C-alpha positions as CSV (number, residue, x, y, z in Angstrom):
1,M,-15.1,-11.1,2.9
2,T,-14.7,-7.9,1.4
3,G,-11.7,-5.8,-0.5
4,Y,-10.8,-8.7,-2.9
5,Q,-10.5,-6.1,-5.8
6,E,-8.3,-3.7,-3.9
7,I,-5.9,-6.4,-2.7
8,L,-5.8,-7.8,-6.3
9,T,-4.8,-4.1,-7.5
10,D,-2.6,-3.1,-4.7
11,P,1.2,-2.9,-6.2
12,S,2.5,-4.1,-3.1
13,Y,1.5,-7.7,-4.0
14,R,3.6,-7.6,-7.0
15,G,5.5,-11.1,-7.0
16,Q,3.1,-12.8,-4.4
17,I,0.4,-15.6,-4.6
18,V,-2.5,-14.4,-2.5
19,A,-4.8,-16.8,-0.6
20,M,-7.9,-15.7,0.9
21,T,-9.1,-16.9,4.4
22,A,-12.6,-16.1,3.9
23,P,-14.5,-19.5,2.7
24,Q,-16.3,-17.6,-0.4
25,I,-15.1,-14.7,-2.3
26,G,-16.4,-12.7,-5.3
27,N,-20.1,-12.2,-4.0
28,Y,-20.2,-8.5,-5.1
29,G,-18.2,-8.8,-8.3
30,T,-15.6,-6.0,-9.7
31,N,-15.9,-2.8,-11.2
32,T,-13.4,-0.2,-12.9
33,L,-13.6,2.2,-9.8
34,D,-12.7,0.2,-6.9
35,V,-8.9,-0.4,-8.1
36,E,-5.8,0.7,-6.3
37,S,-3.9,1.0,-9.5
38,G,-4.3,0.3,-13.3
39,S,-4.0,-3.6,-13.2
40,P,-4.1,-6.5,-10.9
41,H,-0.4,-7.5,-9.8
42,V,-0.7,-10.7,-7.8
43,R,0.9,-13.7,-9.4
44,A,-2.1,-15.8,-8.7
45,F,-5.3,-15.8,-6.5
46,V,-6.2,-18.8,-4.0
47,I,-9.7,-19.3,-2.7
48,E,-11.9,-22.0,-1.1
49,E,-15.3,-21.2,-3.1
50,L,-16.1,-18.9,-6.1
51,S,-19.3,-17.0,-5.8
52,A,-20.7,-17.8,-9.3
53,I,-23.5,-15.2,-9.0
54,P,-22.1,-11.6,-8.0
55,S,-24.8,-9.3,-6.8
56,N,-24.2,-5.6,-6.2
57,W,-25.6,-2.4,-8.0
58,R,-22.0,-1.4,-8.7
59,C,-20.6,-4.6,-10.4
60,E,-19.2,-4.7,-14.0
61,F,-17.5,-7.8,-14.1
62,S,-17.3,-11.0,-12.3
63,L,-14.3,-11.9,-10.2
64,T,-13.8,-14.7,-13.1
65,D,-13.9,-12.1,-15.9
66,F,-11.8,-9.9,-14.0
67,L,-8.8,-12.4,-13.5
68,E,-9.3,-13.8,-17.0
69,K,-9.3,-10.0,-18.5
70,N,-6.1,-9.2,-16.8
71,G,-4.2,-12.6,-17.3
72,I,-4.1,-13.8,-13.7
73,P,-4.5,-17.3,-12.7
74,G,-7.1,-18.2,-10.4
75,I,-7.9,-21.4,-8.4
76,E,-10.7,-22.3,-6.3
77,G,-11.5,-25.7,-4.0
78,I,-8.6,-24.9,-1.7
79,D,-9.0,-25.3,2.1
80,T,-7.3,-21.9,2.3
81,R,-8.0,-22.0,6.3
82,A,-5.7,-25.2,6.4
83,L,-3.4,-23.4,4.3
84,T,-3.2,-20.4,6.6
85,R,-2.7,-22.7,9.6
86,H,0.3,-24.5,7.7
87,L,1.8,-20.9,6.9
88,R,1.5,-19.6,10.5
89,T,3.7,-22.4,11.6
90,R,6.1,-22.8,8.7
91,G,6.3,-19.2,7.8
92,A,6.1,-17.6,4.2
93,M,6.7,-20.0,1.7
94,R,7.3,-20.1,-2.0
95,A,4.6,-21.6,-4.2
96,C,3.6,-22.3,-7.9
97,V,0.0,-22.4,-9.4
98,T,0.2,-24.1,-12.6
99,T,-1.8,-26.1,-15.1
100,A,1.3,-27.1,-17.4
101,L,3.6,-28.7,-14.8
102,D,3.8,-32.2,-13.1
103,E,4.1,-32.1,-9.4
104,A,8.1,-32.6,-9.2
105,S,8.4,-29.7,-11.8
106,A,6.0,-27.4,-9.9
107,I,8.0,-27.9,-6.9
108,A,11.4,-27.2,-8.5
109,E,9.7,-24.0,-9.9
110,A,8.5,-23.0,-6.7
111,R,12.2,-23.4,-4.9
112,G,14.0,-21.8,-7.9
113,A,11.4,-18.5,-7.3
114,A,13.4,-15.6,-6.3
115,Y,12.0,-12.9,-3.9
116,E,14.5,-11.6,-1.3
117,G,16.6,-8.9,-2.7
118,V,14.6,-8.7,-6.0
119,D,13.5,-5.0,-6.9
120,F,10.0,-5.4,-7.7
121,V,9.5,-1.6,-7.4
122,Q,11.0,-1.2,-11.1
123,E,8.0,-3.1,-11.9
124,V,5.3,-0.9,-10.7
125,T,6.7,2.4,-10.5
126,P,5.6,5.1,-13.3
127,P,7.8,5.6,-15.9
128,Q,7.2,9.5,-15.8
129,P,6.4,12.2,-13.4
130,Y,2.8,13.4,-13.6
131,E,0.4,15.4,-11.2
132,W,-2.5,13.6,-9.5
133,D,-6.1,14.7,-10.1
134,P,-5.4,18.4,-11.5
135,D,-9.2,18.7,-11.8
136,G,-9.8,18.0,-8.1
137,E,-12.5,15.2,-8.5
138,S,-10.6,12.9,-5.8
139,S,-13.4,12.8,-3.3
140,R,-16.4,10.3,-4.0
141,E,-19.6,9.0,-2.3
142,W,-20.8,5.6,-2.8
143,V,-24.4,6.5,-3.4
144,Q,-26.7,5.9,-6.2
145,A,-28.0,9.0,-7.9
146,K,-31.8,9.5,-7.8
147,G,-33.4,10.9,-11.3
148,G,-30.0,11.1,-12.9
149,G,-28.5,14.2,-14.1
150,V,-26.4,14.9,-11.3
151,Q,-23.2,16.8,-11.7
152,G,-20.1,14.4,-11.2
153,T,-22.1,11.4,-11.5
154,D,-20.9,8.4,-13.4
155,A,-22.8,5.7,-15.4
156,L,-23.2,3.5,-12.4
157,G,-24.7,6.3,-10.3
158,N,-21.4,6.9,-8.1
159,V,-21.2,10.6,-7.0
160,F,-18.0,12.5,-7.4
161,R,-17.7,15.7,-5.0
162,P,-14.9,18.2,-6.2
163,V,-12.4,19.0,-3.6
164,T,-11.2,22.5,-2.4
165,K,-8.2,24.1,-4.1
166,P,-4.7,22.6,-2.8
167,R,-2.9,24.9,-0.1
168,R,0.4,22.8,-0.3
169,R,2.5,21.1,-2.7
170,I,4.2,17.9,-2.4
171,V,6.1,15.3,-4.0
172,A,5.2,11.6,-3.7
173,Y,7.6,8.8,-4.6
174,D,5.7,6.2,-6.1
175,F,7.0,2.8,-5.0
176,G,3.9,0.9,-5.9
177,M,1.5,3.5,-4.5
178,K,-2.2,2.6,-3.9
179,K,-4.6,5.0,-5.4
180,N,-6.5,6.0,-2.0
181,I,-3.2,7.0,-0.7
182,L,-3.5,9.8,-3.6
183,R,-7.2,10.7,-2.9
184,L,-6.5,11.1,0.6
185,L,-3.5,13.5,0.1
186,R,-5.5,15.5,-2.6
187,T,-8.4,16.0,0.0
188,H,-6.0,16.9,2.7
189,G,-5.0,19.8,0.6
190,F,-2.1,18.7,-1.1
191,Q,-1.3,19.0,-4.8
192,V,0.7,16.1,-5.6
193,D,3.3,15.5,-8.0
194,V,3.9,12.0,-8.4
195,V,7.7,11.1,-9.3
196,P,9.4,7.6,-10.3
197,A,11.3,5.7,-7.6
198,K,14.8,6.4,-9.0
199,T,14.2,10.0,-9.1
200,S,16.9,11.7,-7.6
201,A,17.0,14.3,-4.6
202,A,18.1,17.1,-6.5
203,E,15.2,16.5,-8.8
204,V,12.7,16.4,-6.1
205,L,14.0,19.5,-4.4
206,A,14.1,21.5,-7.7
207,R,10.4,21.2,-7.5
208,K,10.5,23.2,-4.3
209,P,7.9,20.8,-2.5
210,D,6.6,21.6,0.8
211,G,6.9,18.1,1.7
212,V,7.9,14.7,0.6
213,F,5.7,11.5,0.6
214,L,7.0,7.9,0.7
215,S,4.7,5.2,-0.5
216,N,4.1,1.5,-0.2
217,G,5.4,-0.6,-2.7
218,P,6.4,-4.4,-3.2
219,G,9.6,-6.5,-2.4
220,D,12.8,-6.1,-0.4
221,P,13.6,-2.4,0.8
222,A,17.2,-3.1,1.2
223,A,17.4,-3.8,-2.4
224,L,16.4,0.0,-3.1
225,T,19.9,1.7,-2.7
226,Y,19.0,4.3,-5.1
227,A,16.0,5.4,-2.8
228,H,17.8,5.0,0.5
229,E,20.4,7.5,-1.2
230,A,17.7,10.2,-2.3
231,V,15.7,10.2,1.2
232,R,19.2,10.5,2.8
233,E,19.6,13.9,1.0
234,I,15.9,15.0,1.5
235,V,15.3,14.2,5.2
236,D,16.5,17.6,6.7
237,K,15.0,19.6,3.9
238,V,11.2,19.4,4.0
239,P,8.9,17.3,6.1
240,L,8.6,13.7,5.3
241,F,5.9,11.1,5.7
242,G,6.1,7.3,4.6
243,I,4.1,4.2,4.6
244,C,4.9,0.6,4.4
245,L,7.7,0.3,1.9
246,G,8.4,4.2,2.5
247,H,8.8,3.6,6.2
248,Q,11.3,0.8,5.7
249,V,13.1,3.1,3.3
250,L,13.2,6.0,5.4
251,G,14.4,3.6,8.4
252,L,17.2,2.7,6.0
253,A,17.8,6.2,5.1
254,L,18.3,7.2,8.7
255,G,20.9,4.6,9.4
256,G,18.7,1.5,10.5
257,K,18.5,-1.9,8.9
258,T,15.9,-4.3,8.0
259,F,15.3,-7.9,8.2
260,K,13.0,-10.5,6.8
261,M,10.2,-11.7,8.8
262,K,9.4,-15.2,9.2
263,F,5.3,-14.6,8.9
264,G,4.8,-10.9,7.7
265,H,1.8,-9.1,8.5
266,R,-1.0,-9.4,6.1
267,G,-4.8,-8.3,6.3
268,A,-7.1,-5.9,7.8
269,N,-6.8,-6.7,11.5
270,Q,-3.2,-6.1,13.0
271,P,-3.4,-4.6,16.3
272,V,-0.8,-1.5,16.4
273,K,0.0,0.6,19.8
274,D,1.3,4.3,19.9
275,L,4.0,3.9,22.5
276,R,3.3,7.6,23.3
277,T,-0.3,7.6,24.0
278,G,-1.1,4.1,24.9
279,R,-3.9,4.2,22.2
280,I,-4.5,1.0,20.2
281,A,-5.5,0.9,16.5
282,I,-6.7,-2.0,14.2
283,T,-4.9,-1.4,11.0
284,S,-4.4,-3.0,7.5
285,Q,-1.1,-4.1,6.8
286,N,0.9,-6.1,3.8
287,H,4.7,-6.6,4.5
288,G,7.2,-9.2,4.8
289,Y,10.0,-7.1,6.1
290,A,10.7,-4.9,9.2
291,L,13.2,-2.5,11.0
292,D,15.5,-3.7,13.3
293,P,14.9,-1.5,16.4
294,D,18.4,-2.1,17.9
295,S,19.7,-0.6,14.5
296,L,18.0,2.7,14.6
297,P,20.2,5.8,15.6
298,D,19.6,7.7,18.6
299,D,17.9,10.4,16.9
300,V,15.0,8.2,15.8
301,E,12.2,7.3,18.1
302,V,10.0,3.9,17.8
303,T,6.8,5.4,18.2
304,H,4.6,2.3,17.2
305,I,4.6,-1.4,17.7
306,N,2.4,-4.5,16.6
307,L,1.1,-6.0,19.4
308,N,1.1,-9.4,17.8
309,D,5.0,-9.6,17.8
310,G,6.4,-6.4,18.9
311,T,7.9,-5.4,15.7
312,V,8.4,-1.8,14.7
313,A,5.4,-0.4,13.3
314,G,6.2,3.4,13.5
315,I,9.1,5.8,13.7
316,A,9.8,9.2,14.1
317,H,12.9,11.7,14.0
318,R,13.5,13.4,17.3
319,R,14.4,16.8,15.9
320,L,13.0,17.0,12.2
321,P,9.5,16.9,11.0
322,V,9.9,13.1,9.8
323,F,7.6,10.0,10.5
324,S,6.6,7.0,9.1
325,V,4.4,3.9,9.8
326,Q,4.7,0.2,8.8
327,Y,0.7,-0.1,7.9
328,H,-1.8,1.5,5.7
329,P,-3.5,4.5,7.2
330,E,-5.5,4.9,4.0
331,A,-7.2,1.5,4.4
332,S,-8.9,0.4,1.1
333,P,-9.7,-2.3,2.1
334,G,-9.4,-2.3,6.0
335,P,-10.3,0.0,9.1
336,R,-9.8,3.6,9.3
337,D,-8.5,3.7,12.5
338,A,-5.2,5.4,11.2
339,A,-6.6,7.8,9.2
340,Y,-5.3,10.8,11.3
341,F,-1.8,10.4,9.7
342,F,-2.8,12.3,6.6
343,D,-4.2,15.0,9.1
344,Q,-0.7,14.9,11.0
345,F,1.3,15.4,7.7
346,A,-1.0,18.2,6.8
347,K,-0.3,19.8,9.9
348,T,3.3,19.3,10.0
349,V,3.7,20.6,6.6
350,D,1.7,23.8,7.4
351,E,3.7,24.4,10.6
352,T,6.9,24.0,9.0
353,K,5.5,26.2,6.1
354,S,4.8,29.0,8.5
355,R,8.2,29.0,10.2
356,C,10.0,29.5,6.8
């Protein structure tokens, strides 16, 4: 029911058509702050019913205006729950949303669409390195200002709190990173230098980072051979933390293999079990590939599994300060059960640095 704007602007959805199962979408509109990247990335947006009148004190645009402004086709009047039942039986499928083609041509277009083996990361990774949030304004509160004139308050009344000076410096590979990951890394004491996906290991290590982060992103992880090679050279040099596509890239760099899932995991209610503690977390996920546990070397431990199908949801190296998860601990949207991974990464970096 909520989170559609974050989904639309999540680079992990590049190349995909997204269908929402909640019956009404758009009730609180959109704004310029709740975005996870510079623009929407979905190919098309499918819903059952559009809320014609958005109502929220932070609303700047209707959902229709937001899609039109960014050139994203949307369609309503679709029984998305029936569509979901179809997909959960048949698996993920190609599709075509069009006003220009007849039925036969649209079907042919969908059948000819390529996804597996395509490097969508190059469509969303930044062209140049940059430092995230050098002024330290990542932390924000959703409260309406009273009386105005509050320092760090924007025109809508969103209040921003300055964060503390960073303690450590990391490099983050941007394979299609969500902004909330950057916010949380910054608020956990990291200066974050963001680099493009094809940045070499030598370039990263020349920055002398205290740790390296591997972001989420779209598409087939096996297609990113340049990333596998770079991570393979970095993995025994500094602490490393990966999320989603970054998790898969890490697994491939360590010698594992990935496979395309029939259904994939989408949405904010995916149960994950920590095999070391037995604890269950409800997580936000968006991926169509998974690591093959039988392909992982002996020095890599499977730490988490998805309880719906038993697939790998987390790994850790048995000797090195290296770990990753196949879901979104930063949420946005989604539950925050797994946010502790940012604390774990910060602690790992601090402990490793103190031993040097």
